[in-house]
C-alpha positions as CSV (number, residue, x, y, z in Angstrom):
1,M,1.0,-19.2,6.6
2,K,-2.3,-17.6,7.6
3,I,0.2,-14.4,8.4
4,Y,0.4,-14.1,4.0
5,K,-2.6,-14.3,3.9
6,A,-3.7,-11.5,7.0
7,L,-0.9,-9.2,4.3
8,F,-2.4,-10.0,1.5
9,W,-5.8,-8.7,2.2
10,I,-4.9,-5.9,4.2
11,A,-2.3,-4.8,1.3
12,L,-4.7,-4.7,-0.7
13,I,-7.7,-2.9,0.6
14,V,-4.7,-0.6,1.6
15,G,-3.6,-0.1,-2.3
16,I,-7.2,0.7,-3.7
17,T,-8.0,3.1,-1.2
18,I,-4.8,5.1,-1.6
19,F,-4.2,4.7,-5.0
20,S,-8.3,5.6,-5.2
21,I,-8.1,8.8,-3.0
22,G,-4.6,9.6,-5.3
23,A,-7.0,9.2,-8.8
24,Y,-9.8,11.5,-6.9
25,L,-7.1,13.9,-6.0
26,K,-5.8,14.4,-9.2
27,F,-9.2,14.6,-11.8
28,T,-9.6,17.4,-8.9
29,N,-6.7,18.4,-9.1
30,Q,-6.0,19.5,-5.7
31,A,-2.6,18.3,-3.4
32,S,-3.0,16.8,0.0
33,N,-0.8,19.6,2.3
34,G,0.1,18.4,5.5
35,L,2.7,19.2,8.8
36,T,4.9,16.4,9.4
37,A,7.9,15.5,12.1
38,G,11.3,14.4,10.8
39,R,13.1,11.8,12.5
40,F,15.4,14.6,14.9
41,G,12.3,15.9,15.8
42,D,12.1,18.9,13.0
43,I,8.6,19.8,11.5
44,H,8.8,19.5,7.2
45,H,5.8,20.4,5.0
46,E,4.7,17.6,3.1
47,R,2.2,17.6,-0.3
48,I,0.9,14.5,-1.7
49,T,-0.8,14.9,-5.2
50,G,-2.4,12.8,-7.4
51,F,0.2,11.4,-9.4
52,S,2.5,10.8,-5.7
53,G,-1.2,8.9,-4.7
54,M,-1.5,6.9,-7.0
55,F,2.0,5.5,-7.3
56,L,1.7,5.1,-3.4
57,G,-1.5,2.7,-4.3
58,V,0.2,0.3,-6.8
59,M,3.6,0.4,-4.6
60,F,0.5,-1.4,-1.9
61,I,-1.3,-3.1,-4.7
62,V,1.7,-4.8,-5.8
63,L,3.5,-5.6,-2.1
64,S,-0.2,-7.6,-2.0
65,I,0.6,-9.2,-5.3
66,W,3.8,-10.1,-3.3
67,T,2.6,-11.2,-0.5
68,Y,-0.4,-13.8,-2.1
69,R,2.4,-15.5,-4.1
70,M,4.5,-15.7,-1.0
71,Y,1.2,-16.9,0.7
72,K,0.8,-19.4,-1.8
73,E,3.9,-20.5,-1.9
74,E,3.3,-21.6,2.1
75,K,0.7,-23.8,0.9
76,E,1.5,-26.0,-1.3
77,K,4.5,-26.8,0.9
78,F,2.2,-27.2,3.7
79,D,0.0,-29.4,1.5
80,K,3.3,-31.3,0.0
81,M,3.3,-32.2,4.1
82,D,0.5,-34.3,4.1
């Protein structure tokens, strides 16, 4: 039960951070460029824009809401056992 609560807080903090970085990138009209390694060792040039950063942030926030609901359901089951 506590793992869901911890996952909720981690996902919420990460989501808000990524969303705020995306909002900053969109506000300043910039993008983050970098190199990443692929699955087979290929090197790719990647770019994160403001919209994609905000989209990823929203996805993490939705994940945190989902884990919070799971935590509440587990807590209700645990409280009924007492």
